[in-house]
C-alpha positions as CSV (number, residue, x, y, z in Angstrom):
1,M,0.1,-0.2,-0.1
2,G,1.7,3.2,-1.2
3,T,0.4,5.4,1.8
4,W,1.5,8.5,3.2
5,G,-1.4,9.8,5.3
6,V,-4.7,8.9,6.6
7,G,-6.9,11.1,4.2
8,V,-9.1,10.0,1.3
9,Y,-6.6,11.0,-1.3
10,D,-3.4,10.1,0.8
11,N,-2.3,7.0,-1.2
12,D,-1.0,6.1,-4.6
13,G,-4.2,4.1,-5.7
14,A,-6.7,6.9,-4.6
15,A,-4.6,9.8,-6.1
16,D,-4.2,8.0,-9.5
17,W,-8.0,7.1,-9.6
18,A,-9.0,10.6,-8.6
19,G,-7.5,11.9,-11.8
20,G,-10.0,10.1,-13.9
21,V,-13.1,11.2,-12.1
22,P,-13.8,14.5,-14.2
23,S,-13.6,12.4,-17.5
24,G,-15.4,9.3,-16.1
25,G,-18.3,11.2,-14.2
26,L,-21.0,9.8,-12.2
27,K,-20.6,6.4,-14.1
28,A,-17.3,6.0,-13.0
29,I,-18.2,6.8,-9.3
30,E,-20.9,4.4,-9.4
31,R,-18.8,1.6,-10.7
32,A,-16.2,2.1,-8.1
33,I,-18.8,2.1,-5.5
34,D,-20.6,-1.1,-6.8
35,A,-17.2,-3.0,-7.0
36,V,-17.0,-2.9,-3.3
37,L,-20.6,-3.7,-2.8
38,A,-20.6,-6.6,-5.1
39,T,-17.7,-8.7,-3.6
40,E,-17.4,-10.5,-0.4
41,Y,-13.8,-9.5,0.5
42,I,-12.7,-6.0,-0.6
43,D,-9.2,-5.7,-1.9
44,S,-7.3,-2.6,-0.9
45,Y,-7.3,-1.0,-4.3
46,D,-11.0,-1.3,-4.8
47,A,-11.5,0.1,-1.2
48,E,-9.0,3.2,-2.1
49,C,-11.1,4.0,-5.3
50,A,-14.7,3.6,-3.8
51,L,-13.6,5.8,-0.7
52,V,-12.7,8.5,-3.4
53,A,-15.9,7.8,-5.1
54,A,-17.9,8.1,-2.0
55,D,-15.8,11.2,-0.9
56,V,-17.0,12.9,-4.4
57,V,-20.6,12.0,-3.7
58,A,-20.3,13.4,-0.2
59,R,-18.9,16.5,-1.7
60,L,-21.8,16.9,-4.3
61,V,-24.3,16.4,-1.1
62,S,-22.5,18.6,1.5
63,G,-20.7,21.1,-0.7
64,H,-17.4,20.5,0.9
65,G,-14.6,18.0,1.7
66,E,-11.0,17.1,2.4
67,D,-8.6,19.7,0.9
68,S,-5.8,17.9,-0.8
69,P,-3.7,18.7,-3.9
70,Y,-4.8,15.3,-5.3
71,C,-8.4,16.3,-5.6
72,E,-8.1,19.8,-7.2
73,D,-9.6,18.3,-10.3
74,I,-12.6,16.7,-8.4
75,V,-13.3,19.9,-6.7
76,A,-13.4,21.7,-9.9
77,W,-15.7,19.1,-11.5
78,V,-17.8,19.1,-8.7
79,S,-18.5,22.8,-9.0
80,T,-19.9,22.2,-12.6
81,Q,-22.6,19.4,-11.5
82,P,-26.0,20.3,-11.5
83,G,-28.2,19.2,-8.6
84,L,-27.6,16.6,-5.9
85,P,-26.8,12.9,-6.9
86,S,-29.7,10.3,-6.5
87,A,-30.8,9.0,-3.2
88,E,-29.9,5.6,-4.3
89,L,-26.3,6.6,-5.2
90,V,-25.9,8.4,-1.7
91,A,-27.2,5.3,0.0
92,K,-24.7,3.0,-2.0
93,A,-21.7,5.3,-1.1
94,A,-22.7,5.4,2.5
95,H,-22.9,1.6,2.5
96,A,-19.5,1.2,0.8
97,V,-18.0,3.5,3.3
98,Q,-19.3,1.1,5.9
99,R,-18.0,-1.9,4.2
100,I,-14.6,-0.2,3.7
101,G,-14.2,0.1,7.4
102,G,-15.5,-3.5,8.0
103,E,-14.0,-6.8,8.7
104,E,-14.1,-8.1,5.0
105,S,-11.8,-5.2,3.9
106,E,-8.2,-5.5,3.1
107,L,-7.7,-1.6,3.6
108,A,-9.1,-1.8,7.2
109,E,-7.1,-4.8,7.8
110,L,-3.9,-2.9,6.6
111,W,-4.9,0.1,8.7
112,S,-5.4,-2.1,11.9
113,E,-1.8,-3.1,11.7
114,N,-0.9,0.6,12.3
115,A,-1.9,1.2,15.6
116,S,-0.6,4.9,15.9
117,H,-2.9,5.9,12.9
118,V,-5.7,3.6,12.6
119,S,-8.1,6.0,14.7
120,A,-7.3,8.8,12.5
121,W,-8.0,6.8,9.3
122,R,-11.3,5.8,10.7
123,A,-12.1,9.4,11.6
124,T,-11.8,10.0,7.9
125,L,-14.2,7.3,7.2
126,A,-16.6,8.8,9.5
127,D,-16.3,12.4,8.0
128,V,-17.0,11.2,4.6
129,A,-20.1,8.9,6.2
130,E,-21.2,12.3,8.0
131,R,-20.9,14.4,4.8
132,L,-22.9,11.7,2.9
133,S,-26.0,12.1,5.5
134,A,-25.9,16.1,5.2
């Protein structure tokens, strides 16, 4: 796991995937979320991408999110989107965040091995979930 921080965009997979959001749009976001909802065990890359996707949905709902140089294109793209995402997409994003933090997630497993940072990572998940419920 190429990670340098506990934020949504603070790893290689997430930063790379985030760059494609403006061109992929809501279809790419929904595919990333669906990927973690359709599998029994979530690999870390799928979790990283789905967490970015959930964060984008949370930005669309709440109007704000994490400030990172790796999401500048996402912030610009979000500002061009008319209206809110569907209630179904918001619910799926919230469920994905829950699964990413759960026992069947490689990413959660990897973070649990880092006792000094796991609480901060879980706070990041809680922030995304909270913004999804805004």
